[in-house]
C-alpha positions, 0 to 999 in steps of 0.5 A: 502530475505526481502526488506524494502520498500522506500516509503512505498506502501498504501495497503488495507487489512482484518483489513483495511488500511495500510502502507508496510514496509516490503515485504518477500520471503521465496520461498513458500509463500511472506508475507508483513509486514504492519502498520495499518491506524488506530491504528498503529498496525503491522501486517504480511499478506499473499500475497493473502490478501492484495491489493495495495491502490487506491491514486494517489497521497499519501493520498491527496484524490484526485479523479480519475476526478481530477487526470485525469484533471492533467494529461490531463493539465500537457502536 
């Protein structure tokens, strides 16, 4: 099964930060197709090699403290 991701998921890879384009589960292993932010190369990684990036606002650079303030003042 191949799933195109919309919206893209920001991930950290052994080669740097990227955006996950596709998720593929062949029944035995899971693979992610990622475009790297540094050079726009498209690379495939096994599931155990990538992690979701810590990014609250999709790249705007909000800190943990700023995000806590936004959440606290949103109600």
